Every structure is written in C-alpha cells, then in structure tokens.
C-alpha positions as CSV (number, residue, x, y, z in Angstrom):
1,M,0.0,0.0,0.0
2,M,1.2,3.5,-0.9
3,A,0.8,6.7,1.1
4,E,-2.1,8.0,-1.0
5,Q,-4.0,4.6,-0.7
6,G,-3.4,4.7,3.1
7,F,-4.9,8.2,3.2
8,L,-7.9,7.3,1.2
9,E,-8.5,4.2,3.4
10,A,-8.1,6.3,6.5
11,A,-10.5,9.0,5.3
12,A,-13.1,6.4,4.6
13,Q,-12.6,4.3,7.7
14,F,-11.8,6.8,10.5
15,P,-15.3,8.3,10.6
16,L,-16.7,4.8,11.0
17,R,-14.6,4.1,14.1
18,A,-16.9,5.7,16.7
19,A,-19.7,3.3,15.6
20,G,-17.4,0.3,15.5
21,R,-18.0,-0.1,11.8
22,D,-14.4,0.6,10.6
23,R,-12.6,-2.2,8.7
24,W,-8.8,-1.6,8.2
25,T,-6.5,-3.4,5.8
26,S,-3.4,-1.6,7.1
27,R,-2.0,-0.9,10.5
28,A,0.1,1.9,8.9
29,A,-3.1,3.6,7.6
30,F,-4.7,3.5,11.0
31,W,-1.8,4.7,13.0
32,T,-0.9,7.4,10.5
33,A,-4.5,8.6,10.7
34,V,-4.2,8.7,14.5
35,R,-1.1,10.8,14.3
36,F,-2.5,13.0,11.5
37,G,-5.7,13.6,13.4
38,G,-9.1,12.2,12.5
39,D,-10.5,15.7,12.1
40,G,-7.8,16.5,9.5
41,L,-8.9,13.6,7.4
42,Q,-12.3,15.2,7.0
43,V,-11.1,18.7,6.1
44,H,-8.2,17.9,3.8
45,A,-8.2,16.3,0.4
46,W,-5.1,14.4,-0.7
47,P,-3.4,17.3,-2.4
48,Q,-3.5,19.4,0.8
49,A,-2.6,16.4,3.1
50,R,0.1,14.9,0.9
51,E,3.2,16.4,2.4
52,R,2.4,15.9,6.1
53,W,0.6,12.5,5.5
54,T,3.6,11.2,3.5
55,E,6.0,12.2,6.3
56,L,3.9,10.4,9.0
57,W,3.3,7.4,6.7
58,A,7.1,7.0,6.2
59,I,7.5,6.9,10.0
60,A,4.6,4.4,10.5
61,T,5.9,2.0,7.8
62,R,9.3,1.8,9.5
63,E,7.9,1.1,13.0
64,H,6.6,-2.1,14.6
65,L,3.0,-0.9,15.0
66,A,0.7,-1.9,17.7
67,P,-2.5,-3.8,16.8
68,I,-5.4,-1.7,15.8
69,P,-7.7,-1.6,18.9
70,G,-10.5,-4.1,18.1
71,A,-8.7,-5.5,15.1
72,P,-5.4,-7.0,16.2
73,E,-5.1,-9.3,13.2
74,V,-4.8,-6.5,10.6
75,G,-1.4,-6.5,9.0
76,A,0.2,-9.1,11.2
77,S,1.2,-12.7,10.7
78,P,-0.8,-15.4,12.5
79,S,2.1,-16.0,14.9
80,T,2.4,-12.3,15.7
81,V,-1.4,-12.2,16.4
82,A,-1.2,-15.2,18.7
83,A,1.8,-13.6,20.6
84,E,0.0,-10.3,20.9
85,Q,-3.2,-12.0,22.1
86,N,-1.3,-14.1,24.7
87,L,0.5,-10.9,25.9
88,A,-2.8,-9.2,26.3
89,R,-4.1,-12.2,28.3
90,M,-1.1,-12.1,30.6
91,R,-1.4,-8.4,31.2
92,A,-5.0,-8.9,32.2
93,I,-4.1,-11.7,34.6
94,V,-1.3,-9.5,36.2
95,Q,-3.7,-6.5,36.5
96,R,-6.3,-8.7,38.2
97,G,-3.7,-10.0,40.5
98,K,-2.6,-6.4,41.5
99,H,-6.2,-5.6,42.5
100,V,-6.6,-8.8,44.5
101,H,-3.5,-8.5,46.6
102,R,-3.7,-4.9,47.7
C-alpha cells in the first residue's frame, strides 16, 4: 500500500470508528491517521494532506506498529497475532492480581 492509498482508506474508515464499523487493511493507515488527526482527514483532500501525511506514513511504515484496537489481526502474521493476544491475556491476569493482593 502506498501513502495515498493509506490516506484514502483512513479518510473512509476513521469516521466509522466511533460506531465500530471501521474495517482496516493496514496498521500503517490506522496509526498514520491517529497521528495525522481524524479531524484533519475530513477537512483535507489528498493534495492538501500529501506532504504531512507522507512524512507520517514513512515513519509508520518503518515502525513495529501496535495492533489496531478491536482488530489485532490486521497486517500481522498469525504467529504475531497469537503472541499479541497471549501478551494481552497475561497483562489482564497480572492486572487482576494487583487488584486482589492490595
């Protein structure tokens, strides 16, 4: 996926997020949208957003990106998804334990 495609996906999906209807194909598109600002996606067309979006996109595509909340499988291998889900379960167990032993 290229920067412009990511922008177009983000502009279409980010407004659906509040209702839980967003469907992402790219972690980079989601996290670039978060950094860009969801409001900015609605007021800017690609020509106006190109420079800033492309800079943020370049950063996101170099990083190990966290799962998209509510959609951890997007853009990750099955083994990565399993590892992330297991880590989330372990964190939940540890958090419960902290509350019990206080």
